[in-house]
Backbone bond lengths (Angstrom), bond angles and torsions (degrees), N, CA, C in turn:
res aa  C-N    CA-C-N  psi(-1)  N-CA   C-N-CA  omega(-1)  CA-C   N-CA-C  phi
1 X - - - 1.464 - - 1.521 111.29 -
2 X 1.354 117.19 -35.52 1.456 120.40 178.68 1.517 110.97 -63.01
3 X 1.347 115.83 -36.08 1.462 120.59 177.82 1.525 110.17 -62.98
4 X 1.333 116.19 -42.55 1.464 119.59 177.05 1.525 110.81 -63.82
5 X 1.318 117.53 -43.37 1.463 120.62 -179.65 1.520 111.55 -61.64
6 X 1.335 116.09 -39.85 1.463 119.64 177.49 1.524 110.84 -63.13
7 X 1.343 115.40 -43.60 1.463 119.87 178.67 1.526 110.57 -65.30
8 X 1.321 115.96 -40.84 1.459 120.70 178.93 1.527 110.95 -61.50
9 X 1.323 116.78 -45.53 1.467 120.43 -179.98 1.529 111.37 -60.07
10 X 1.325 116.24 -40.32 1.461 120.28 178.70 1.526 111.11 -64.83
11 X 1.335 115.45 -41.86 1.460 119.71 -178.15 1.530 111.66 -72.07
12 X 1.324 117.30 -36.26 1.460 120.45 175.80 1.526 109.68 -63.15
13 X 1.338 116.41 -41.53 1.467 120.28 177.58 1.525 110.86 -64.02
14 X 1.335 116.34 -44.23 1.462 120.41 177.59 1.520 110.49 -58.53
15 X 1.335 115.55 -44.28 1.461 121.32 -179.51 1.517 110.78 -61.63
16 X 1.334 116.32 -48.13 1.461 119.54 -178.38 1.522 111.32 -65.31
17 X 1.334 117.19 -39.45 1.461 120.14 178.66 1.529 111.34 -61.43
18 X 1.331 116.46 -33.26 1.462 120.57 178.72 1.532 111.96 -72.81
19 X 1.331 116.71 -43.86 1.464 119.44 -170.99 1.523 113.56 -84.73
20 X 1.334 118.24 -26.03 1.470 119.63 -175.32 1.524 112.43 -67.82
21 X 1.332 116.24 -20.65 1.467 119.65 -178.58 1.526 111.88 -69.57
22 X 1.329 116.99 -13.99 1.460 120.67 -177.75 1.533 113.02 -93.55
23 X 1.322 117.54 -2.05 1.455 120.20 -178.66 1.527 111.63 -68.29
24 X 1.327 117.47 148.48 1.472 119.97 179.27 1.526 111.30 -71.53
25 X 1.314 116.61 149.44 1.459 120.86 175.40 1.525 109.66 -74.14
26 X 1.311 115.82 142.46 1.467 120.97 -177.77 1.527 109.42 -86.60
27 X 1.320 114.65 79.26 1.456 120.92 -177.35 1.522 109.77 -150.56
28 X 1.334 116.01 169.39 1.455 121.36 179.89 1.513 112.20 88.37
29 X 1.326 116.24 173.11 1.461 121.13 -178.94 1.529 111.57 -63.10
30 X 1.330 116.96 -26.68 1.469 120.80 179.25 1.534 111.99 -92.53
31 X 1.333 116.42 21.47 1.464 122.44 -176.18 1.525 112.55 -50.83
32 X 1.339 117.74 -37.25 1.464 120.73 -175.89 1.532 112.37 -60.34
33 X 1.317 117.15 -39.47 1.459 118.48 -178.86 1.529 110.59 -70.73
34 X 1.342 117.12 -33.75 1.463 119.75 175.21 1.534 110.58 -65.18
35 X 1.329 116.57 -40.83 1.466 120.46 177.76 1.527 110.41 -61.25
36 X 1.319 115.70 -41.57 1.463 120.80 -179.84 1.519 111.36 -67.24
37 X 1.326 117.11 -43.45 1.474 122.03 177.29 1.522 110.39 -59.42
38 X 1.316 116.25 -49.17 1.459 120.71 -176.37 1.526 112.18 -69.82
39 X 1.331 116.64 -32.40 1.463 120.74 178.23 1.529 110.98 -55.82
40 X 1.316 116.05 -47.62 1.460 119.30 -178.35 1.525 111.63 -76.53
41 X 1.317 117.18 -38.25 1.465 120.52 -179.95 1.526 110.89 -62.95
42 X 1.324 116.75 -36.14 1.470 121.31 -175.43 1.522 113.20 -93.85
43 X 1.335 117.25 11.51 1.467 119.25 -172.92 1.525 114.42 -86.27
44 X 1.316 116.33 23.98 1.460 119.67 176.62 1.511 111.78 90.35
45 X 1.321 116.07 -148.73 1.452 120.03 -176.50 1.514 111.27 97.59
46 X 1.313 115.57 173.21 1.463 121.70 -173.05 1.521 113.00 -82.90
47 X 1.333 118.00 -14.73 1.468 122.43 -173.84 1.530 108.91 54.17
48 X 1.316 115.51 37.63 1.456 122.20 -171.09 1.525 112.33 -62.38
49 X 1.316 117.70 -44.60 1.465 120.42 -174.68 1.528 112.60 -69.25
50 X 1.329 119.94 -48.37 1.462 117.95 175.22 1.523 113.03 -65.22
51 X 1.330 116.48 -30.61 1.464 119.70 177.63 1.527 110.47 -68.25
52 X 1.324 117.17 -43.64 1.460 120.80 174.63 1.527 110.33 -58.09
53 X 1.324 116.81 -42.08 1.460 120.50 -179.42 1.521 111.20 -63.00
54 X 1.319 116.21 -45.76 1.459 120.47 -179.53 1.523 111.40 -62.57
55 X 1.335 116.85 -43.82 1.458 119.85 -177.67 1.528 112.00 -71.89
56 X 1.329 117.61 -31.97 1.462 120.36 173.55 1.530 110.13 -66.09
57 X 1.307 115.89 -41.47 1.468 121.91 176.92 1.527 110.23 -57.85
58 X 1.318 116.31 -45.49 1.461 121.02 -179.81 1.532 111.91 -70.99
59 X 1.318 116.88 -32.10 1.462 121.82 178.27 1.525 110.56 -57.74
60 X 1.333 116.22 -36.06 1.464 121.22 -178.27 1.532 112.35 -99.49
61 X 1.318 115.99 17.32 1.459 120.37 172.46 1.509 116.34 90.80
62 X 1.334 117.83 9.41 1.460 120.49 178.99 1.512 112.14 -69.77
63 X 1.329 116.73 138.19 1.475 120.82 -178.55 1.526 113.60 -130.73
64 X 1.323 117.83 -16.97 1.468 121.45 -174.66 1.535 109.97 -84.01
65 X 1.321 116.65 98.64 1.463 120.69 -177.60 1.523 111.87 -66.96
66 X 1.339 117.51 -26.98 1.465 119.84 178.64 1.527 111.36 -65.91
67 X 1.329 116.67 -26.37 1.463 120.77 179.16 1.526 111.07 -78.19
68 X 1.310 117.21 -44.31 1.470 120.62 -173.48 1.531 112.49 -83.13
69 X 1.325 118.05 -29.87 1.470 121.60 -172.83 1.521 114.39 -56.29
70 X 1.346 120.71 -45.00 1.474 119.02 179.68 1.530 112.83 -60.43
71 X 1.324 116.74 -35.04 1.461 120.57 179.03 1.526 110.82 -73.29
72 X 1.328 116.57 -34.72 1.469 120.59 174.86 1.524 109.97 -62.46
73 X 1.330 116.29 -45.82 1.466 120.35 179.15 1.521 110.46 -63.51
74 X 1.330 115.95 -41.37 1.462 120.55 -177.22 1.528 111.81 -62.96
75 X 1.326 117.05 -43.17 1.463 117.99 -177.56 1.527 111.13 -70.74
76 X 1.331 117.08 -30.03 1.464 119.03 175.53 1.524 110.72 -71.61
77 X 1.326 117.25 -34.52 1.470 120.75 174.96 1.526 110.49 -63.43
78 X 1.323 116.61 -44.49 1.464 120.59 178.92 1.523 110.14 -62.55
79 X 1.321 116.01 -44.68 1.468 119.88 179.45 1.525 110.85 -62.59
80 X 1.333 116.89 -43.50 1.461 120.69 -179.22 1.523 111.49 -64.12
81 X 1.335 116.36 -41.55 1.472 119.08 177.35 1.520 110.53 -59.50
82 X 1.337 116.74 -39.82 1.464 119.87 -178.69 1.524 111.10 -66.13
83 X 1.324 116.97 -34.50 1.477 120.31 178.28 1.522 110.67 -69.08
84 X 1.330 116.74 -42.28 1.466 120.35 178.01 1.528 110.05 -57.50
85 X 1.313 116.55 -46.99 1.457 120.56 -178.30 1.530 111.86 -71.99
86 X 1.334 117.79 -36.01 1.473 121.10 177.09 1.524 111.30 -59.58
87 X 1.315 116.97 -35.20 1.465 121.62 -175.32 1.525 113.41 -79.82
88 X 1.332 117.75 -11.31 1.461 121.51 -175.67 1.533 111.97 -62.81
89 X 1.333 117.17 154.71 1.471 120.90 178.72 1.531 113.50 -53.38
90 X 1.320 117.84 -34.31 1.467 120.91 -179.70 1.521 112.83 -74.46
91 X 1.347 116.55 -13.61 1.466 121.08 -179.52 1.530 109.08 -108.15
92 X 1.351 116.63 -105.86 1.468 120.01 -177.11 1.528 113.27 -89.58
93 X 1.335 116.57 -15.76 1.465 121.95 177.37 1.529 112.16 54.88
94 X 1.340 115.67 54.63 1.461 121.20 -179.98 1.522 111.20 -99.63
95 X 1.328 115.49 147.18 1.467 121.54 -179.50 1.521 112.54 -94.98
96 X 1.338 116.96 -24.14 1.466 120.53 -175.74 1.521 111.02 -129.49
97 X 1.313 115.12 146.32 1.455 123.32 175.77 1.517 107.32 -144.73
98 X 1.341 116.60 123.50 1.461 121.48 -179.63 1.525 111.85 55.95
99 X 1.350 115.32 35.72 1.453 120.48 176.63 1.512 115.55 79.04
100 X 1.329 117.35 3.45 1.467 121.55 179.28 1.523 109.16 -122.57
101 X 1.331 115.32 162.81 1.453 119.31 175.35 1.521 110.24 -58.08
102 X 1.322 116.35 138.78 1.457 119.78 175.93 1.523 109.48 -64.44
103 X 1.315 115.74 163.64 1.462 120.37 -171.91 1.521 112.64 -58.54
104 X 1.323 117.06 -43.95 1.471 119.02 -177.46 1.520 112.44 -71.24
105 X 1.338 117.32 -20.15 1.460 121.24 174.60 1.526 111.15 -82.16
106 X 1.321 115.73 -34.17 1.461 120.56 179.74 1.530 111.06 -75.97
107 X 1.333 116.53 -38.32 1.459 121.45 -179.94 1.533 108.12 -110.00
108 X 1.300 117.16 -100.33 1.463 122.43 173.20 1.519 106.61 -163.16
109 X 1.326 116.34 168.77 1.459 119.65 -172.21 1.526 112.52 -63.24
110 X 1.317 117.21 -44.16 1.466 120.42 -178.84 1.528 111.22 -62.35
111 X 1.331 116.12 -44.03 1.463 119.97 179.47 1.517 110.59 -64.17
112 X 1.340 117.61 -39.33 1.465 121.19 179.02 1.528 111.19 -62.38
113 X 1.329 116.75 -41.78 1.472 120.39 177.69 1.527 110.14 -60.94
114 X 1.325 115.94 -46.41 1.463 120.28 -179.12 1.524 111.72 -68.28
115 X 1.327 117.63 -34.14 1.467 120.81 177.17 1.525 110.44 -64.68
116 X 1.330 116.63 -41.21 1.460 120.23 175.97 1.512 111.13 -62.28
117 X 1.340 115.74 -46.65 1.464 120.34 176.75 1.531 110.64 -58.59
118 X 1.321 114.84 -41.94 1.466 120.17 -178.57 1.515 112.02 -63.09
119 X 1.321 117.19 -42.53 1.460 120.97 -179.94 1.521 111.67 -65.68
120 X 1.332 117.07 -41.20 1.463 120.27 178.61 1.528 110.39 -61.43
121 X 1.322 116.49 -46.77 1.458 120.14 179.91 1.523 111.41 -67.31
122 X 1.328 116.25 -40.13 1.465 120.54 -177.02 1.527 111.27 -67.48
123 X 1.333 116.75 -27.75 1.464 120.51 176.78 1.527 110.31 -58.27
124 X 1.335 115.97 -45.87 1.459 119.21 -177.74 1.528 112.13 -81.14
125 X 1.323 117.60 -24.85 1.468 119.60 169.20 1.526 109.61 -60.51
126 X 1.335 115.64 -42.59 1.465 121.47 -178.99 1.526 111.01 -63.05
127 X 1.337 117.17 -45.24 1.454 121.38 178.55 1.524 110.97 -65.00
128 X 1.337 116.42 -46.28 1.466 119.95 -177.49 1.523 112.09 -64.04
129 X 1.320 116.45 -35.38 1.463 120.22 177.26 1.523 110.04 -62.69
130 X 1.342 116.47 -42.89 1.469 120.04 178.46 1.526 110.96 -65.60
131 X 1.339 117.12 -39.51 1.463 120.71 179.21 1.523 111.68 -65.29
132 X 1.318 116.78 -37.49 1.467 120.77 179.21 1.526 112.22 -63.35
133 X 1.330 116.10 -24.59 1.471 120.65 -178.05 1.526 112.90 -93.61
134 X 1.344 117.00 -9.10 1.468 120.97 -176.33 1.529 110.98 -82.46
135 X 1.330 116.45 129.24 1.462 121.29 -177.40 1.524 113.01 -104.24
136 X 1.329 117.62 -18.56 1.466 121.78 179.37 1.528 108.58 -81.81
137 X 1.343 117.67 116.42 1.457 121.43 -174.45 1.527 111.90 -65.41
138 X 1.322 118.04 -36.54 1.472 120.85 178.43 1.518 110.82 -63.40
139 X 1.315 116.14 -44.16 1.465 120.94 177.97 1.524 110.17 -65.97
140 X 1.330 116.63 -40.49 1.462 121.24 -179.80 1.534 111.23 -61.10
141 X 1.327 117.27 -39.55 1.462 120.69 177.00 1.527 111.13 -62.65
142 X 1.318 116.25 -40.48 1.471 120.06 177.23 1.523 110.39 -64.14
143 X 1.318 116.77 -40.58 1.463 121.08 179.73 1.525 110.81 -64.35
144 X 1.334 116.60 -40.47 1.460 120.21 178.64 1.528 110.38 -64.34
145 X 1.336 116.47 -41.79 1.466 120.79 178.04 1.525 110.63 -64.98
146 X 1.325 116.49 -38.12 1.463 120.80 178.99 1.522 111.11 -66.72
147 X 1.331 116.83 -39.60 1.464 121.28 177.39 1.519 110.57 -62.67
148 X 1.339 116.64 -39.24 1.464 120.57 178.00 1.527 110.82 -64.64
149 X 1.328 116.95 -42.41 1.473 120.71 178.41 1.520 110.04 -58.13
150 X 1.339 116.88 -47.27 1.460 120.01 -178.35 1.522 111.03 -63.78
151 X 1.339 117.12 -43.19 1.464 119.81 -178.22 1.522 111.24 -64.62
152 X 1.333 117.51 -39.05 1.465 120.05 -178.78 1.525 111.40 -73.49
153 X 1.319 117.06 -43.83 1.469 120.16 -178.77 1.532 111.42 -67.85
154 X 1.327 117.35 -25.02 1.467 120.60 179.44 1.516 112.45 -91.39
155 X 1.335 117.24 -11.01 1.452 120.83 -170.12 1.517 115.38 -96.09
156 X 1.328 115.27 -153.01 1.462 120.97 -173.16 1.526 112.67 -71.70
157 X 1.343 117.43 -17.51 1.459 120.75 173.40 1.525 111.41 -94.18
158 X 1.329 115.86 3.32 1.455 121.37 179.76 1.513 111.26 -133.95
159 X 1.343 116.09 -117.61 1.452 121.63 -171.73 1.526 113.57 -58.68
160 X 1.320 118.32 -46.85 1.463 120.85 -178.81 1.525 110.57 -64.90
161 X 1.331 116.44 -41.23 1.456 119.69 176.72 1.512 112.57 -59.48
162 X 1.320 116.12 -40.97 1.462 120.44 177.29 1.512 112.08 -64.66
163 X 1.332 116.12 -38.82 1.466 120.33 179.38 1.524 111.31 -65.69
164 X 1.331 116.41 -39.62 1.465 121.02 179.14 1.536 110.53 -60.22
165 X 1.339 115.77 -49.41 1.463 119.75 -179.23 1.527 110.60 -65.65
166 X 1.329 116.55 -36.15 1.464 121.21 177.48 1.527 110.57 -59.11
167 X 1.338 116.67 -44.19 1.460 120.87 179.42 1.532 111.52 -67.39
168 X 1.334 116.17 -38.10 1.460 120.01 179.23 1.529 112.07 -64.52
169 X 1.330 115.36 -30.02 1.462 120.42 -177.09 1.527 113.28 -86.96
170 X 1.346 117.45 -7.84 1.459 119.91 179.85 1.525 110.91 -60.51
171 X 1.321 115.84 140.14 1.462 124.25 177.85 1.536 112.49 66.16
172 X 1.345 116.43 11.14 1.455 119.55 175.99 1.527 109.63 -101.05
173 X 1.305 115.87 133.78 1.459 120.50 178.36 1.523 109.22 -89.23
174 X 1.333 115.29 155.92 1.463 121.58 176.52 1.523 112.90 59.03
175 X 1.330 116.94 43.94 1.456 120.63 173.09 1.528 107.75 -66.63
176 X 1.338 118.84 126.72 1.464 120.50 -178.35 1.527 111.72 -61.30
177 X 1.320 116.30 145.28 1.462 121.09 178.17 1.525 110.25 -57.99
178 X 1.326 117.04 -37.84 1.460 121.93 179.30 1.531 111.32 -58.05
179 X 1.325 116.35 -40.97 1.465 120.82 179.00 1.525 110.22 -69.53
180 X 1.317 116.34 -41.66 1.464 120.17 179.44 1.528 111.00 -62.75
181 X 1.324 117.31 -40.73 1.461 120.91 178.35 1.529 110.81 -64.79
182 X 1.332 117.00 -36.06 1.468 120.66 174.87 1.529 109.97 -60.48
183 X 1.324 115.81 -45.34 1.456 120.35 179.76 1.527 110.44 -60.02
184 X 1.339 116.62 -48.39 1.463 120.45 -177.72 1.524 111.38 -65.39
185 X 1.335 116.40 -41.08 1.463 120.17 -179.53 1.529 110.32 -61.56
186 X 1.332 115.92 -43.77 1.466 119.73 -177.34 1.527 112.49 -80.08
187 X 1.307 116.12 -47.32 1.463 120.25 -171.91 1.520 112.94 -73.88
188 X 1.332 116.54 -37.86 1.467 119.92 -175.19 1.523 112.90 -110.37
189 X 1.333 117.05 -49.76 1.466 120.19 -172.81 1.523 112.74 -70.67
190 X 1.331 117.60 -30.37 1.470 120.39 -172.30 1.525 112.97 -56.66
191 X 1.331 117.91 -43.27 1.464 119.46 -178.39 1.527 111.98 -73.29
192 X 1.327 117.34 -29.21 1.465 119.71 176.09 1.530 109.23 -72.36
193 X 1.336 116.37 -39.93 1.465 119.93 172.93 1.522 110.01 -56.61
194 X 1.334 115.96 -47.10 1.470 120.46 -179.86 1.523 111.23 -59.13
195 X 1.318 116.95 -42.25 1.463 121.38 -179.44 1.526 111.46 -58.04
196 X 1.319 115.84 -50.79 1.463 120.48 -176.86 1.524 111.48 -70.34
197 X 1.330 116.37 -38.33 1.468 120.18 179.66 1.526 111.58 -66.26
198 X 1.333 116.77 -44.81 1.460 120.69 -177.97 1.526 110.96 -66.36
199 X 1.333 116.75 -41.96 1.462 119.78 177.02 1.518 111.78 -58.18
200 X 1.343 115.98 -45.98 1.463 120.56 179.47 1.524 111.11 -65.44
201 X 1.323 116.20 -46.06 1.465 121.68 -176.88 1.522 111.80 -60.31
202 X 1.324 116.78 -47.02 1.466 120.05 -177.32 1.528 112.15 -68.51
203 X 1.327 116.47 -21.16 1.467 120.34 177.36 1.523 111.64 -85.63
204 X 1.345 117.19 -5.68 1.458 120.31 178.11 1.509 115.32 97.36
205 X 1.344 117.91 18.83 1.462 121.07 179.27 1.529 110.53 -66.12
206 X 1.340 115.35 155.74 1.460 120.74 178.36 1.527 110.53 -75.04
207 X 1.330 116.91 166.38 1.462 121.52 178.05 1.525 110.43 -58.34
208 X 1.334 116.21 -42.35 1.466 120.76 179.44 1.526 111.24 -61.87
209 X 1.329 116.63 -41.20 1.467 120.69 179.69 1.530 111.16 -67.96
210 X 1.323 116.48 -38.02 1.467 120.09 177.65 1.523 110.20 -63.71
211 X 1.335 117.13 -38.44 1.462 121.35 177.87 1.524 111.14 -65.53
212 X 1.332 116.79 -37.59 1.472 120.17 176.80 1.530 110.53 -62.59
213 X 1.329 115.80 -40.14 1.459 119.18 178.81 1.523 111.11 -69.15
214 X 1.330 116.96 -31.59 1.467 119.99 174.74 1.528 110.26 -62.77
215 X 1.338 116.73 -43.36 1.464 121.05 178.19 1.530 110.83 -62.81
216 X 1.321 116.20 -43.89 1.474 119.78 177.41 1.519 110.26 -60.48
217 X 1.331 116.56 -42.58 1.464 121.08 179.35 1.510 112.57 -63.74
218 X 1.324 116.32 -38.09 1.466 120.79 176.46 1.524 110.55 -60.28
219 X 1.323 116.16 -47.68 1.465 120.40 -179.98 1.528 111.76 -63.43
220 X 1.320 115.62 -44.20 1.464 119.86 -179.55 1.523 110.28 -63.12
221 X 1.333 116.06 -43.26 1.460 120.03 -179.83 1.507 112.69 -62.63
222 X 1.338 116.96 -44.28 1.466 120.47 178.29 1.527 110.68 -64.21
223 X 1.341 115.86 -43.39 1.466 119.82 179.18 1.523 110.78 -62.71
224 X 1.331 116.48 -40.55 1.462 121.85 179.99 1.528 110.37 -63.02
225 X 1.345 116.36 -43.20 1.459 119.96 -178.74 1.525 111.48 -69.56
226 X 1.327 116.74 -39.23 1.465 119.83 177.27 1.527 109.57 -60.65
227 X 1.341 115.82 -42.02 1.468 118.89 178.17 1.517 110.95 -64.86
228 X 1.322 117.50 -35.86 1.468 121.06 174.77 1.528 110.49 -59.24
229 X 1.335 115.35 -44.75 1.464 120.58 178.62 1.529 110.95 -62.38
230 X 1.332 115.38 -39.86 1.468 120.64 178.80 1.528 110.37 -64.59
231 X 1.344 115.79 -45.77 1.461 120.31 -177.33 1.523 112.47 -67.88
232 X 1.335 116.94 -27.05 1.460 119.44 176.79 1.522 111.33 -64.66
233 X 1.338 115.83 -19.23 1.464 121.21 176.76 1.521 111.41 -98.95
234 X 1.340 116.16 -44.11 1.471 120.26 -170.89 1.521 114.03 -100.90
235 X 1.347 118.00 -11.98 1.459 120.49 -175.13 1.514 113.26 -82.40
236 X 1.340 115.95 -176.73 1.459 121.00 175.09 1.525 109.84 -140.12
237 X 1.320 115.49 158.60 1.462 121.85 -173.81 1.525 112.00 -58.98
238 X 1.335 117.42 -39.93 1.464 121.25 -175.33 1.522 111.31 -59.21
239 X 1.347 116.68 -41.66 1.457 120.27 -177.62 1.523 112.10 -84.80
240 X 1.330 116.95 -36.24 1.454 120.51 -176.07 1.519 112.69 -79.94
241 X 1.327 116.89 -30.83 1.460 120.56 -176.18 1.507 112.93 75.20
242 X 1.328 117.41 13.07 1.461 122.21 176.79 1.523 108.37 -151.59
243 X 1.316 115.76 167.28 1.457 120.80 -177.34 1.524 110.81 -64.69
244 X 1.339 116.07 146.83 1.457 121.35 174.49 1.521 108.46 -108.07
245 X 1.321 114.84 160.94 1.457 119.49 179.85 1.505 113.88 79.27
246 X 1.349 117.59 10.09 1.472 119.66 -177.83 1.519 111.84 -69.19
247 X 1.333 117.46 -30.55 1.463 120.15 179.65 1.524 110.77 -63.30
248 X 1.321 115.86 -45.76 1.463 120.11 178.99 1.523 110.79 -66.92
249 X 1.343 115.88 -41.29 1.468 120.74 179.57 1.519 111.08 -60.18
250 X 1.346 115.84 -39.70 1.459 120.53 -179.12 1.527 113.16 -89.63
251 X 1.334 115.51 7.93 1.470 121.95 178.40 1.525 111.50 55.29
252 X 1.342 116.20 44.02 1.454 120.96 -178.64 1.522 110.69 -92.50
253 X 1.326 115.26 134.99 1.450 120.10 171.05 1.523 108.27 -75.43
254 X 1.324 117.37 132.44 1.455 121.70 179.52 1.523 109.70 -127.93
255 X 1.318 115.35 171.20 1.465 120.54 178.12 1.524 109.90 -59.22
256 X 1.322 116.21 -37.04 1.468 120.89 -179.34 1.523 111.39 -71.34
257 X 1.320 116.64 -39.61 1.472 118.90 -179.17 1.524 111.75 -66.58
258 X 1.336 117.32 -27.32 1.460 121.38 177.92 1.521 111.78 -84.23
259 X 1.333 116.32 -45.65 1.466 120.93 -170.29 1.522 114.85 -103.05
260 X 1.330 117.35 -11.77 1.454 119.37 -175.98 1.517 111.56 85.67
261 X 1.304 116.07 159.84 1.463 121.63 -174.11 1.528 112.47 -66.67
262 X 1.333 117.71 -44.98 1.463 121.11 -174.83 1.536 111.73 -63.94
263 X 1.327 117.46 -47.79 1.470 120.37 179.06 1.521 111.19 -66.62
264 X 1.317 116.76 -37.32 1.465 120.30 178.81 1.520 110.79 -60.91
265 X 1.323 116.42 -43.63 1.463 120.59 178.73 1.527 110.93 -63.59
266 X 1.339 117.04 -40.63 1.468 121.07 179.68 1.528 111.33 -67.02
267 X 1.330 116.52 -43.94 1.469 120.59 179.76 1.524 111.10 -63.99
268 X 1.321 115.35 -40.03 1.466 119.72 179.36 1.523 111.04 -61.59
269 X 1.315 115.71 -40.70 1.468 120.65 179.41 1.523 110.79 -66.57
270 X 1.323 117.48 -43.82 1.471 121.20 -178.82 1.526 111.88 -64.45
271 X 1.320 116.78 -40.83 1.457 120.28 177.12 1.530 111.27 -61.57
272 X 1.327 115.79 -40.94 1.459 120.85 179.94 1.525 111.23 -65.64
273 X 1.325 116.43 -43.20 1.464 121.15 -179.57 1.529 111.13 -62.30
274 X 1.335 116.54 -42.30 1.463 119.90 179.02 1.528 110.87 -63.13
275 X 1.328 116.60 -40.86 1.465 120.42 177.74 1.527 110.94 -63.06
276 X 1.318 115.81 -42.00 1.466 120.63 179.04 1.519 110.84 -61.99
277 X 1.320 116.95 -41.19 1.467 121.19 178.87 1.525 111.40 -61.40
278 X 1.329 116.98 -39.62 1.471 120.72 178.23 1.523 110.35 -63.07
279 X 1.322 116.06 -47.44 1.467 121.22 -177.93 1.526 111.35 -64.34
280 X 1.330 116.06 -47.38 1.466 119.65 -177.53 1.523 112.39 -68.04
281 X 1.349 117.23 -29.09 1.469 119.73 178.06 1.528 110.91 -67.55
282 X 1.319 116.57 -29.81 1.468 120.74 177.05 1.524 110.27 -75.54
283 X 1.311 116.22 -43.70 1.465 120.81 -177.56 1.524 112.49 -77.43
284 X 1.342 116.55 -27.09 1.463 120.50 -175.55 1.514 112.40 77.86
285 X 1.316 116.72 9.38 1.466 121.54 179.57 1.522 108.40 -166.52
286 X 1.331 115.97 171.50 1.464 119.74 175.56 1.523 109.41 -69.82
287 X 1.314 116.55 137.59 1.459 121.22 -179.30 1.533 109.98 -124.19
288 X 1.319 115.45 169.00 1.461 118.88 174.42 1.515 110.60 -61.60
289 X 1.318 116.50 -36.39 1.460 121.02 -179.88 1.530 110.89 -60.99
290 X 1.318 117.48 -41.87 1.463 119.44 178.47 1.523 111.30 -71.57
291 X 1.328 117.33 -34.20 1.471 119.99 176.64 1.524 110.91 -67.63
292 X 1.327 115.80 -36.14 1.462 120.26 176.77 1.526 110.45 -63.29
293 X 1.322 116.03 -43.41 1.465 120.55 177.52 1.521 110.87 -61.29
294 X 1.310 116.11 -43.83 1.470 120.69 -179.98 1.527 111.15 -61.34
295 X 1.318 116.49 -35.26 1.465 119.78 -177.62 1.528 112.10 -65.64
296 X 1.337 116.64 -22.33 1.461 120.13 179.28 1.519 111.74 -66.25
297 X 1.336 116.71 -23.55 1.463 120.45 -179.07 1.516 111.24 -62.77
298 X 1.327 115.86 -38.50 1.464 120.22 -173.20 1.517 113.86 -111.36
299 X 1.336 118.38 9.50 1.467 118.99 -177.50 1.535 110.32 -63.99
300 X 1.309 115.27 149.04 1.477 120.12 178.20 1.527 111.95 -124.92
301 X 1.334 115.54 17.72 1.474 119.33 179.04 1.513 109.13 -150.08
């Protein structure tokens, strides 16, 4: 396991070194919003989504980091914007994220809203800038398709749609499991699906292979969210870097509250194993990507 952790740390560093170059400079009259955007983007975290994208890209033989890097940065910007908005008083009303003050606590609520908006817009500015520089028409078509995947998975048919239903279900008892799974699929799994799909697509994978990666991403996302629900009960602030017990405090129905802790843990493991089987069947061997997925089963932060 230590060998995996060492490899993971190296890859997380590689990922961050690639994506941080796309951040806006903190200058101009609007400097404050850039500071707010960068504060949350640079606040640590696993860089899971861009890392998944990079490893999916490599799984299908991709080698050109200049091609994949803008999309890696973009998906992390989208993810970061969603965290800023999730933490707002109108949403989860959290004071800490990754062991630091949340954006609206560090700056103010209005600036946090605008920083989230800025990151979402800047994600597609970053992609469009890369597309404007691409001269290979075949590659450009893949980039356009990848941009569409990210926009849809992040939008009202994906992450935003899941967030809307999540808010509608707050303080409601007996939320159906079917509705909860919709929320998790859209709110959490959608961006992981996008990561794996975009990595495969930009490397030249077939439509069928991209669909397989979407299925793997769905499983990983659901497993990741179930583990989040588990950790909100069993975790602690020191390891999580955020408050625990917020689901109960906010009277939120979770996978654990419906199915119980034991079944939730079993389902999370089965989803992860199925995702690993999909990935390894493509590679023909165990890969870092499958080991990363496996590590989600036992993560405590």
